[in-house]
C-alpha positions as CSV (number, residue, x, y, z in Angstrom):
1,M,6.9,-19.8,-8.2
2,V,5.6,-17.5,-11.0
3,H,7.4,-17.6,-14.5
4,I,6.9,-14.0,-17.0
5,A,8.7,-14.3,-19.9
6,R,8.3,-11.2,-22.4
7,E,9.6,-10.2,-25.6
8,F,9.6,-7.1,-27.8
9,E,11.2,-4.1,-29.2
10,V,12.2,-0.7,-28.8
11,P,13.6,2.2,-30.9
12,C,17.1,2.2,-28.6
13,P,20.6,1.1,-29.7
14,Q,21.5,-1.5,-27.6
15,G,24.1,-0.5,-25.4
16,A,21.8,2.4,-24.6
17,A,19.3,-0.2,-23.3
18,V,22.3,-2.5,-21.6
19,A,23.2,0.7,-19.7
20,Y,20.2,2.4,-18.1
21,L,18.6,-1.9,-17.5
22,A,21.6,-2.8,-15.5
23,D,21.1,0.7,-12.9
24,F,17.7,-0.3,-11.1
25,A,17.7,3.1,-9.8
26,N,15.5,2.7,-12.8
27,A,12.8,0.6,-12.2
28,V,10.9,3.9,-11.2
29,E,10.1,4.6,-14.6
30,W,9.7,0.5,-16.4
31,D,8.3,-1.8,-13.0
32,P,4.7,-0.1,-12.4
33,G,5.1,-2.1,-9.2
34,T,8.2,-0.2,-7.6
35,V,7.7,3.1,-5.3
36,S,11.5,3.4,-4.7
37,C,14.4,1.9,-5.6
38,V,17.5,4.1,-4.6
39,R,20.9,2.5,-4.8
40,D,23.0,1.5,-1.4
41,G,26.2,2.1,-1.1
42,D,27.5,5.5,-3.5
43,P,24.6,6.6,-5.7
44,A,27.5,8.6,-8.7
45,A,29.8,4.8,-8.5
46,P,29.6,2.8,-11.8
47,V,27.6,0.4,-11.9
48,S,28.6,-3.4,-11.7
49,P,28.3,-6.6,-10.1
50,G,27.9,-6.3,-7.2
51,A,25.7,-3.4,-6.6
52,R,22.8,-2.9,-4.2
53,W,19.8,-1.7,-4.5
54,T,16.7,-1.1,-1.4
55,N,13.1,-1.3,-4.0
56,V,10.3,-1.2,-2.4
57,S,7.0,-2.1,-4.9
58,K,3.4,-2.4,-4.4
59,V,1.7,-5.5,-5.1
60,L,-2.1,-5.2,-4.7
61,G,-1.8,-2.5,-2.4
62,R,0.4,-3.6,-0.1
63,E,4.3,-2.1,-0.1
64,T,7.2,-4.6,0.5
65,T,10.9,-4.3,0.8
66,L,13.4,-6.4,-1.0
67,T,16.9,-5.8,-1.6
68,Y,18.4,-6.6,-5.6
69,E,22.2,-7.1,-6.7
70,L,23.1,-7.0,-10.0
71,V,25.1,-10.0,-10.8
72,T,25.2,-10.0,-14.7
73,L,26.2,-7.3,-16.7
74,T,27.5,-7.7,-20.3
75,G,26.8,-6.2,-23.3
76,D,23.6,-8.0,-24.0
77,H,22.7,-8.9,-20.9
78,V,21.9,-7.9,-17.2
79,V,20.2,-10.3,-14.2
80,L,19.5,-8.9,-11.0
81,E,18.4,-10.7,-8.0
82,G,16.2,-9.6,-5.2
83,S,15.9,-11.1,-1.4
84,N,13.6,-10.6,1.3
85,K,12.0,-12.4,4.1
86,T,9.0,-14.3,1.9
87,A,9.9,-14.2,-1.5
88,D,13.4,-14.0,-3.9
89,S,13.0,-12.0,-7.6
90,K,15.2,-12.9,-10.3
91,D,14.9,-10.0,-13.1
92,D,16.4,-11.3,-16.2
93,I,16.9,-9.4,-19.4
94,T,18.7,-10.1,-22.9
95,V,19.5,-7.0,-25.6
96,T,20.1,-8.4,-28.7
97,A,21.0,-5.3,-31.9
98,V,18.2,-5.7,-34.0
99,D,19.6,-2.8,-35.6
100,E,21.8,0.3,-34.7
101,R,18.8,1.6,-33.4
102,T,16.5,-1.1,-32.2
103,S,17.3,-3.6,-29.6
104,R,14.9,-7.1,-29.0
105,I,14.5,-7.7,-25.3
106,R,14.0,-10.0,-23.8
107,Y,12.6,-9.8,-20.2
108,E,12.2,-12.7,-17.5
109,A,10.8,-12.3,-14.0
110,T,10.8,-15.0,-11.7
111,I,9.2,-15.0,-7.6
112,T,9.8,-17.7,-5.8
113,F,7.3,-17.5,-2.4
114,K,9.7,-18.3,0.6
115,W,7.6,-20.6,3.2
116,L,3.3,-20.3,4.0
117,A,4.0,-17.9,1.3
118,R,4.4,-19.7,-1.3
119,L,0.8,-21.1,-0.6
120,S,0.0,-17.5,-2.8
121,D,1.5,-18.8,-5.7
122,P,-1.9,-19.5,-8.1
123,V,-3.0,-16.2,-7.4
124,M,0.0,-14.1,-7.5
125,A,0.9,-15.6,-10.8
126,L,-2.4,-13.7,-12.0
127,V,-1.5,-10.7,-10.6
128,F,2.6,-11.0,-11.7
129,K,1.4,-12.1,-15.6
130,G,-1.0,-8.2,-15.3
131,I,1.8,-6.2,-14.4
132,A,4.4,-7.6,-16.8
133,D,2.7,-6.5,-19.4
134,E,2.3,-3.1,-17.9
135,T,6.0,-3.3,-17.4
136,V,6.0,-4.2,-21.2
137,D,4.4,-1.0,-21.9
138,D,6.5,0.9,-19.2
139,M,9.9,-0.5,-20.0
140,T,9.5,0.4,-24.2
141,A,8.3,4.2,-23.3
142,A,11.5,4.1,-21.0
143,L,13.7,2.3,-23.9
144,T,12.2,5.0,-26.2
145,R,12.5,8.1,-24.2
146,V,16.5,6.9,-23.7
147,G,16.5,6.0,-27.6
148,S,15.8,9.6,-28.4
149,A,18.5,10.8,-26.8
150,T,21.3,9.5,-27.9
151,A,19.6,10.2,-31.1
């Protein structure tokens, strides 16, 4: 299992940040490993728990597809869970208002490898720690754009 946690502040109101992060199609902008992320079903439907996305990610030059589901959506919390035959993934994001224009993000990612893929845990832990730092940079840039659009 790989577990990564990062905390950082962004110039984006809490509600706008939560709405943006809950729509996992936006992962192409903030997750450096995401190649594509397409909502299953009607992409115009409101984003709510039960919504699903097909996410294609590239790690170490290899593409993998996971189906993600929004399992939690509240005013300050987003949880997305993904799965395929070799791994389960969970993105747990808490958004706390610092003031009306700034939010504190706590981003936790947990990847649990299945079967023989578990043997890669030590290597993948190092890989995902590097990706997590890029994720902070990319998510900060994306939420800064979102925050600017709401100003």
